[in-house]
C-alpha positions in Angstrom: -49.0 35.8 161.7 -47.8 39.1 160.3 -46.1 39.5 156.9 -43.9 42.5 156.0 -44.9 44.4 152.9 -43.4 47.4 151.1 -46.4 48.3 148.9 -50.1 48.7 149.8 -52.9 47.4 147.7 -56.2 49.3 147.4 -57.8 47.5 150.4 -54.7 48.2 152.5 -54.8 51.9 151.6 -58.4 51.8 152.9 -57.1 50.1 156.1 -54.4 52.8 156.5 -57.1 55.5 156.0 -59.2 53.9 158.8 -56.1 53.8 161.1 -55.5 57.5 160.3 -59.0 58.5 161.2 -58.6 57.1 164.8 -55.6 59.3 165.6 -55.9 63.1 166.1 -52.6 63.7 164.3 -53.7 62.0 161.1 -57.5 62.4 161.2 -59.0 63.9 158.1 -56.4 62.7 155.6 -58.0 62.0 152.2 -57.4 59.0 150.0 -56.0 61.0 147.0 -53.5 62.7 149.3 -52.5 59.5 150.9 -52.0 57.8 147.5 -49.8 60.8 146.5 -47.9 60.5 149.8 -47.2 56.8 149.2 -46.1 57.5 145.6 -43.4 60.0 146.9 -42.2 58.1 150.0 -38.8 56.5 149.4 -39.6 53.4 151.5 -42.8 51.9 153.0 -42.5 49.3 155.8 -45.8 47.7 156.8 -47.2 44.5 158.3 -50.4 42.8 157.2 -52.2 39.8 158.6 -51.2 36.7 156.7 -54.7 35.3 156.6 -56.8 38.4 155.9 -54.3 40.7 154.2 -55.5 43.5 156.5 -52.9 46.2 157.2 -52.0 46.2 160.9 -48.9 48.5 161.0 -47.3 51.1 158.8 -44.4 53.5 158.6 -42.8 55.5 155.7 -39.3 56.8 155.2 -37.8 59.7 153.3 -34.0 59.3 152.8 -30.9 60.1 150.8 -29.9 56.4 151.4 -26.5 57.4 152.8 -26.5 59.9 155.7 -30.0 60.5 156.9 -33.5 59.1 156.9 -36.7 60.5 158.4 -39.3 58.1 159.6 -42.9 59.3 159.4 -46.4 58.1 160.3 -45.6 55.1 162.6 -49.0 53.7 163.3 -50.4 50.4 164.6 -54.0 49.2 164.3 -55.7 49.5 167.7 -56.4 45.8 168.0 -52.7 45.0 167.6 -51.2 47.5 170.1 -49.4 46.2 173.2 -48.1 43.1 171.3 -44.7 44.5 170.3 -45.8 45.2 166.7 -44.5 48.8 166.8 -41.1 47.7 168.0 -41.0 45.0 165.3 -41.9 47.6 162.7 -39.0 49.9 163.8 -36.6 47.0 163.9 -37.7 46.1 160.3 -36.9 49.6 159.2 -33.4 49.4 160.6 -32.8 45.9 159.3 -34.0 46.7 155.8 -31.1 46.0 153.3 -32.0 49.1 151.2 -31.4 51.3 154.3 -28.3 49.6 155.6 -26.0 52.5 154.6 -28.2 55.2 156.2 -26.1 56.5 159.1 -28.9 58.0 161.2 -32.7 58.2 161.3 -34.9 60.9 162.7 -38.3 60.1 163.9 -41.0 62.6 163.1 -44.2 62.4 165.1 -45.4 60.7 168.2 -44.1 57.3 169.0 -45.6 55.2 171.8 -44.5 51.6 171.8 -46.2 49.9 174.7 -45.5 52.0 177.7 -42.2 53.4 176.4 -42.6 56.9 175.2 -38.9 57.0 174.2 -38.1 54.2 171.7 -34.6 52.7 171.8 -33.6 50.0 169.4 -31.6 47.6 171.4 -29.5 46.3 168.5 -28.7 49.6 166.8 -29.2 52.4 169.4 -27.1 55.0 167.6 -29.0 54.9 164.4 -32.1 56.6 165.8 -31.1 60.2 166.5 -34.3 61.2 168.3 -37.9 62.1 167.8 -39.3 65.4 166.6 -42.4 65.4 168.7 -45.8 66.8 167.8 -47.3 68.7 170.7 -50.8 67.7 171.8 
């Protein structure tokens, strides 16, 4: 079972660093930089395993809390991919009470949820403006 969290403990920061090292677009990030990034992110939405506490999915948001929000670093642990965790993470962002007034979100990075390269939230399709893709 997965639990939604909004702050990472030290072990979960280590888990995030391990997930970052697997992906070409985040490989090489350093702990001190990631801790600084977390400190300055407006919102963190993540899931951890309820039994082990291991971080299994992560995203962060920068926002003005009214008009716009940018979603960064959507990442799911390799062993949890293909199970709908990424979709659930995106839905949790859109359902978060603190972000309810945000009119639109932009998605920065690469987002692959299952076999769908273009993510659409079925319940709130107009709140995701589109992805700013990183070219391979």
